[in-house]
N, C-alpha and C positions, 0 to 999 in steps of 0.2 A: 521409630521416629516418624516415618512418612505416614503411618496410619494415623498418628496424632495430627499431622498436617491436614489430612483429609477431614478428620473430625472437626478440627478448628475452622476449616473452610465452611463446612455445613453450618456451624454455629454462627459465623459472621453473616452468612447470607440470611439466616433466620432473624438475626438481630436487626436486619436492615442495613448492613454496611454496604449493600450495593445500590443504595439510593432510595430506599422506601421507609427511612426512619421518620417518626413523627416531626411535624414542623417545630422549629426551634427558633430562639431569638436571632433576629437578622434574616430569617428566611423570607424570601420574596421582597426584601427591602432593597431598592436600587439606589438609595442615597449613598453618597460616598462614605467610605470608611473613615472613622475619626483617626487622624494621624497618630494619636496617642495609643491606638490599639495595634499599631504596626509593630511587628517583631519578626524574629528569624522564622518561626514556623509558618507565618503568613507569607513571607518572602520565598520560602521553600515551596509552598502551595502554589504560588503564582508561577514560579519557574516550571513546576510540574505540569501545570495545566496549559499555560500559554507557550510552553516549550516541551521539553523532554526530561526535565530535571536538571540538576547541577551538582557540581562538587562542592564540598564545604566552603572553599574559598569563593566560589561563584554566589553561593547562597549568602555568605557573610557580606559580599559587596552589595547585593541587592537590599539586604536588611539595613545597611548603613544609609540608604537613600530614603527620601520620603515615599509614601506610596504612590504619589503622583509621579515622581521621578522615576520610580521603578517601572510603573505601567508604561510611562511614555518611552522608556528606553526599549521595552519589548514591542510596543505597538508602532511606534514611529521611529525606532532606532536611534533616539537621541542619546548621544554619549556612547553608543555602541561602536565596536570596531567595524570598519568597512568590510563588505563581504567580498571584495574584488580578489582576496586571497584564495577564494574557492575556485577550484579548477573547473573549466567547462568540460562537458562530456567528451572524452577521447574516442572518437568514432573509429571503428575497425576498417572502414572503407569497403563494406560488404555489398553495397547497392550498385547495380549496373543499370544504366539508362534503359535498356530493353526490358527491364522488369516492370515498367510502368505502361499501361495499367495491368496489375497482376490479375490474371484470370481467377474466377471464383472456385475452380476445382481443376483436378487433373484432367478429367474428360473434356472440359472446356478448353484447356490448354492444347490437348492433342486435336481436338476438332479444329481449332484455329490453325494448328500447324498443317493439318491436312488441307484446309481450304486455301491457305496463303503460301504455304511452303516455309513458314517461319513463325516462331513464337518465342517470346522472352528473349529476343535479340539473337536466337540460335536458329540457324537454317537446318531444314530437314536434309539428311544425306541423300544425294540423288540416286544411290543404289547401294547394295551390299547388306550386311547384317544389321538388323534392328535399326531401321532408318531414323526413327524418332527417338532413339535412346538418349542422345545428348539434350534434346528438348525436355524430356521428362526428368532427366537428371537435374536440369537447371530449375524446374519447378520445385522439386523437393529440396534443392539446395537453398532456395529462398525461404521456404518454410522453416527449415532449420536454422539458417543464419539469422533470420529476423527474430526468431525466438530466442537464440542465444544472445544476440545483441540487446534484446529487451532485458534480459537478465542482467546484462552489464549496466544498463540504464538504471535498474533497480538498485544495484550496488552503488553506482554513482550517486543516486538520491539518498541512500542510506548513509553514505559518508558525509553528505551535506547535513543531514539531520544530526549526526553525531558531532560534527565540528563547526557548524555555522555559528557565528556570533549574532545572528538574527534568527533564533530558532523558531519564532512565531511564523516567519516567511514560509518555512517547511512545514510546520504544523497546520497552517492554513491550506497549503498545497495538498496535504494529506486529507483534510476535510473535503476539499472540492473534488479530489480524485474518487472519494466515496460517494459524493453527491451526483457528480456527472460521470458515472461509472462506465467507462469503455474498457475493452480487454483486447489484448493482442491476439487471442484466440480468434476474434472476428476480424479485427483490423488488419492483422497480418502485415504490419509495417512498423518496424521499431521507430522510423523517422517521425511517423505521424504520432506515435505515443509519446515520443520525447518532446515534440513540439507542444503537445497538449499539456504535458507536465510543466514545461517552461511557461506556458500561458498562465497556469495556476500560480506558479512562483511569482511571476511578474505582476499579475492583476489581482491576486487573491485577496489583498486588503484594500482594494480600490472600491469602485462603485459597482453594485450588482448588475445594473443594466449593462454597462460596458462588458462585464464578464459574461453575461448571459447571451448577448449578441455574438461575442467572439466564439463562445463555445457552439452556438448555433451554426456558425460559419466555419467551424474547425474541421479540417479534413478527417481527423479521427472519429469525430462524432458523426459526421456525414457518412462515412464509410460504415460505421457501427450501426447506424439506424437507416441504412439503405436509401440514402438520398437519390441515388442514380435511378431508382424506379419511381420516384415522386415527380410525376410530370402532368402537364395540362391534360385533362380528360381522364386521367387515371391516377388520381392522388393516392399516395401511400400514407396511411395515418401514423405510422410508427413514431416519427419525431413529434408530430403535433400532440399525440397522446402523452408521450413522456415528458415533454416540456410542461404540460399542465400537471400531470399526476405526480411526477417525481421531482422535476427541477424547479417548480415555482409555487404550486397552489395546494397540492395534496388531493387525495381522492375524495370525490363528492361535491367538488366545488365548480363543476362545469358539466355540460350535457354532451351526448354523442353528436348532436348537431354542431356544437362548438368545435369538437374535434374535427369533424368533416370539413367545416368551413376554414379552420386554421390550416388543415393539411392543404387545401388549395392555395392558401397564401405562401406556403413554403415551397410550392412547386418551382422547378427550375434552379433551386439551390443545390449546387453540386461542387465538385472539386476537380482540379487538374493538377496532378502530382501533389505538391505540398501546399497549394494555394486554393482559396476559395474561388468558385467560378459560378457566375450567375448566367444561366442559359435562358435568355429572354424568350426565345421561341418555345420554351417548354413551361413558361410561367403563365398561370391563369390570372389575368388582370381584371377579372370580373368583380362585380360588387359581392361582398361577403359580410355576413353578421356573426360577430364573435363576441360572446359574453355581453350581449346586448348592444354593441357599437357596430354600426353599419358604414361601410365604405369600401373603396378599391384597396383593401389592405394587402400589404406584402408581409413578409416574415417579420421585419422589424416593427411594422405597425401592429402586428399581433402581439409581439413581446411587449410593446407599450401599453396595449390594452390590458394585458395580464398584469403588468406592474401597477396599473391603476386600481386593481381590485384590493380591497383592504385585507382579504385572507392571504394575499401573496406575502405581504410583509410579516404577518404573523407566522406563516408557515416557515419562511427562511429564518426569522429571528429565533423561533422555537427550536429549529434543527441546530442552529449555532449554539444555543443555550444548552441543549442536551449533549452536544459534543464537548463543550468546555466547562460546564458547571455540573449538571445532574440530570438524570433521566426524568424525574418527576417535576411537573409544574402545573399550577392550577389555571383554569380559564382566565382569571383576572390577570395573573402574571403574564400569560401568553399575549393577551391584548395589549398590556403595558409594554412588553417587549416589541410587538408589532409597531405600536405608535412610535417607539424610540427609534427603530430602523427607518420607518417611513419619514419621520421628521428629519433625519439625517440625510435625506435624499438617497437612500440605499447605499450609504457609504459605510463600508464594513468596519474600518479602523475606528472611527468615532464610537460606533455601536459597541465594539469590543472594549474600547477604553472605559466606557461607562460600566459595562459588566465586570471587568477586572478590577475596578475601583470600588464596586458596590459592597455594601454589608452582606448582601445575600451571597456573594462569591466566597466570603470568608466565614460564613455561618457554619455551625457544627454539622448541619445537614449536608453541606457541600464538601467540607474538607475531608479527605481520605475516604471517600464513598464511591469513587468511580473505578470500575474494573479497567485496567489497562488493555488496550488492544494488543495483539501479537507484535505489531510494528513498534508501538509505544514501549512494550515490555523490552524488546531487544535494544531499541535505541536509548531508552532511559538507563538501561543497565550499563551500557558502554559509556554513556556520559557521566554517570555517577562513579564509574571506575576511573574516569579521567583518560580514557583511551584517545589516541590521536587518529584513529580510523576504525571502521567497522571491520572486525576480523573476517578473514575469507573461510576460516573454520572455527566454529560451526557455520555452515552455509546459511547466509541471511535469508535467501529465497526459499530453500528447502525447509528451514525452521519455521519461518513465518507461515509457509503453506501448511505444514503439519499442524500448526496451531490455529489455522483457519483464515489467514489473510495474507495472500500472495500479491505483493504490489504489481500493478499493471495487468493483473489477471483476476479482477473481480468476478464473483460467480454469476451475477446477473446485473442488468441495468439498474437495479435498485441498490447496488453496492453490497456492503457487508452489514449484517445485523450487528447491534452493539450490546453493551451491558452484559447481562447474564449469559447471553449466547456464547461469550468467549470462555466460560467456565463450566466444565463437567469434571467428574473425578478423573476421566481419561486425559482430558486436556490439562488438568492440574498437574498430572503425573508427567506429561510431555513438557510442561513449563519447567519442572524440576529437572528433567533431562537436559534441556537447554542449559540451565545453570551449571549442571555438571560438566557439559562440554566446553563451557567457558573456562571454568577453573581447572579442569583436568581434561585436555584435548583428547578427542577420539582418534586413536592411531590407526583405526580401520577406515577413516573417512575417504570417500571417493568423490571428487567434484563432479557434479552433474553437467557442468558445461564442457567437460572433456569426455564424458561416458554417458551414452544414451540410456537414461533410466526411466523416461516417460512411457506413455502407453504403448508405443511401438518399438520401445527399446529392446525387448527381448528378441523381436524379430530381426532387428538391425544387428544385434550381436551374433545371432545364429548365422546369418549370412556371412558375416565377417569371419567366424570361426571355420565355416565350411570352405570358403574360398582360400583361406590360409592353409587348409588341409589338402588343397589341390583339386577340389571339385569344379566342374564346369558350372556356367552360370545357371543353367536350368536345374541342375541337381542342387546347387547351393541355395536356390531360392524357393525350394518347396516350403509350403506352409509349415508353421510350427504348431504342433498340437498342444492341448492344455497341460500336458505333462513335460513339455519342452522338447520332445522328440520330433522327428520328421514324419509328416504324413505321406503315405504312399500315394503316388499319382499313377493313374491308368496310362498305358502306353500311348493311347490317342492324345490324352492331355499333354504328355511330355512332348510329343511331336509337334502339337499345335503351338506349345510354348516356344519351341525352337524357331517357329516360323513367324512369331509376333514381330511387330514393328518396335516393340519396346518391352521391358520387363520391369513392372512397378516395384517389386520387392528390391531388385538390384538398384533401381533409381533411388529408392529411400536410403539404402545403404550408401550409395555413392554420393548422394546429396549431403549426408552427415559428414563424410569424409572431406567434401569440398568446403563445408561450413567451417569445420574446426581448423582447416588450413588457413582461413581468412579471419575468423573471429578471434580477437585478442583474448587470451585467458584471463580470468579473474584472479588477481593476486590471493594466495592462500596462506597468508600469515595467520597465526593464532593470537590470542589476546596476550599482550606482554604485560604480566602482573608481577608486582613485587609487594605482596601484602605485608611481609615482614617490615620492609622499610616504611610502608604506609602507616602501619599502627605504631611503630616506634617513633616516627616523626610526629605523630599526633599526641605523643606523650603517655601511650599505653605501657603499663609495666606489670600489670597482672591481668589474669584471664577475664575478670569482671570489667576491666577497663576496655578490653577489645570488644566484648559483647556490648557494652554501652556505646562504644564508638560506632560499630557496624549498625546498631539500631538507629543511631542519629544520622548516619550517612545514607543508609539504604531504605529505611522504612518511614512511611507516613503515619501509619497506624501503630501505636506503641504496643509492645509486648506485654503480656501479663507477667506478673512477678514470678510465678512458678515456672513459666516457659524461660524466662531470663535465667533462673537459677539452673535449670536443665542444660541450657546452651553453655553456661559458664563451666559446669561439671564436665560436659563433653570436651571442651577445650583443654581443661586440666588434665583429663585422662589421656588426650592425644599427646599432649606435650610432656606428660610425666612429671609436671611441675606447675605451680601457680606463678612462677617468676618468669616473666617473658625474656628478661635479660639472660637468664641461665639457658633458655631454650633458643636463643637467637640464631644459632647456626643451623638449626634443623626445624625451625617453627613453620616454614612456608607450607609444608603439606597439611599440617594440622589447621593452619589459618584457612587454607583453601577449602578443606572439608567443612569448616565452620561457616564460611561464606556460602557454600552450596546450600547448607541448611537455611540460612537466612533467605537467599534468593528463591528458595523452594516454598517458603511459608506463604500461607494465604494472605497474610498482611502485606507482603511485598507485591502482590497482584493488584493492590488498591493504591490509587494515587489521588 
């Protein structure tokens, strides 16, 4: 069966299902859809793209509206339930005041401790064994605790995506997170990552100028792009380059001279704790020329110059279009979209309203042609199942990472690639494994927020096992060789280790202990499914009814008749009968296996 899935996937890509089909009626037409053409399929498409899909009841509710009402409910929340029922992030309380400003490395931490007698709010012991051990323990504590708390932020966000009555708010935040991509790996402060996410949720549908300035002054972005070293007389070009290349204009629409001059304008922009801080004495107030405009430009002035460039509106509009509609667009449509965004004063909501109402959005070239990202795949699955929360098993963070998209940990400042990059034969198999873990939970699951599984996890676990076996710190912290054993240490090295001011491997282990003591665990519920009740309440009485119902509920791209017949035969064989009422008392397992096949199919990867 799964070999057939892979074969069908290859066929779909070759036929252009991933967005390269020939132009069809409505393609590129931004005029509003005729209300007479509005139907349930188009309502489902709108919910899929402007949100994360919906249950049959939600789709029916949108289909009963006019297209204008449906779009305004999603874009402006007209008639939508208030979002105040969504819980704020429940912080574990892991941050201590002495952790600001967090040093860039362990050596920087110990150098500070040696020079001042204190670092990270911890004093160096005046005498005795390993005088700086508590300082180094605290350094590794924050690395572990911030990472674990960031994973909790991801789960909090996932739950908002699954349950929010305003799904476009979260979908827009997901877009901006990939556009203004910062990572906990570099920022190393969950508080900054959380605040940036909340900025995207709050301002994501507002005007782009406000958002761009706010991101430029956001501590997470300032930390990520090394604002602290961008000072008068020695400008750092990181942010100036990225704001033009990735955040506003695209490659090839500026010169290296523009980058250097813009970098001068951003000098002095820094942060203190969680707040933007302008250091006037570090700001270059001289005359600068950026993109042909000359003056005593500061950072906001440069942003305004950028926004006056015609290419900026085209770049942002095109990127929004590729995220919400389809990958391919011709130069004429790109220009038209740019004019639309510019004419709206860079207001995102009116731009999306026009796009979501357009005939182009509902053309055959657009519907059912977009490959779901890993986050969209998981969230849409949970929403279509009608779940009240994102399950803790399978692990949301680990699963999306395996599929190529770990929230709050983008791979580069360019964010994640889209489209076909999400699909390979191996990744399609992993998507099937995710579906299996939803319908038949993995009993060997070990949560990574309680068990160190990342790069240094093996070393941490080895130290733990040796200490529990009664070894002294020096013996317990010998390096782990590639086969998991203990490397031998020369007598001179062991003696030197005993005399050190700290032991890094022990600090890494102790930091993990301190972190899991304070970071709240992620709830590890599994998906609460009652597929038997679901299909019976939908009026299904025979296997073919179930297949038709699953197809309608979960798929955007219809099945071929032969595939539909095989799936029906599969369910009949599992139930031992074609009569669902006869099999009612034991049908659940067979229905779950059938759902696994549906969620593993290539058609399900398209939305």
